[in-house]
DOPABA-399018 format. One line per field, with one value per residue (C-alpha): y negated, z, x; residue in three letters. Coordinates in steps of 0.1 Angstrom, whole numbers. Each point is the difference from the previous one (the first is absolute). Layout:
N
Y [Y,...]
Z [Z,...]
X [X,...]
r [ALA,...]
end
This chain:
69
Y [-1042,1,25,20,5,14,20,15,7,20,18,10,9,22,19,10,12,20,15,10,17,17,13,8,21,21,6,15,20,13,13,16,19,12,8,20,17,10,14,21,15,10,15,19,13,9,21,18,6,15,21,16,5,24,32,23,2,-16,-32,-3,0,-22,-27,5,-8,-28,-18,6,-14]
Z [-28,-33,-28,2,38,-13,-25,25,24,-28,-10,36,5,-30,7,35,-15,-23,27,20,-30,-8,38,4,-35,14,34,-22,-21,28,18,-31,-4,36,-6,-34,17,32,-28,-19,35,7,-32,5,33,-12,-28,21,24,-30,-7,33,3,28,-21,16,34,-16,-14,38,15,-24,5,41,-4,-24,20,30,-7]
X [2020,17,-10,33,-9,-34,16,25,-29,-23,33,9,-35,-3,35,-13,-34,19,26,-31,-18,31,4,-36,5,32,-21,-28,19,21,-33,-14,35,-5,-36,8,30,-26,-24,24,10,-29,-9,33,-13,-34,16,21,-27,-19,29,4,-38,-9,-1,26,20,30,-20,-14,35,17,-32,5,34,-2,-26,19,31]
r [MET,ASP,SER,SER,ALA,ASP,ILE,ALA,ILE,LEU,VAL,ALA,GLU,GLU,CYS,GLU,HIS,LYS,VAL,ASN,LEU,THR,ALA,GLU,LYS,THR,SER,ASN,SER,ALA,GLU,VAL,GLY,TRP,LEU,MET,MET,PHE,GLY,ILE,GLU,GLU,LYS,LYS,ILE,GLU,SER,LEU,MET,ARG,LYS,PHE,GLU,LEU,LYS,SER,GLN,PHE,ALA,VAL,ALA,VAL,SER,SER,GLY,PHE,PHE,SER,ALA]
end
């Protein structure tokens, strides 16, 4: 093999490595985004549950309707 073929192989390997790293980072950021969104939704539900603590008949009715839907 001559040196230009060696260089071409090295460049191709480096390019492939960078593409794989970029794809991996994109996948990780998408997973983090979903987890963050899930965490935010979970906090919203907890907040809503605190607002409708079982203090009155109205709160009981709202809670039953909300969780049966």
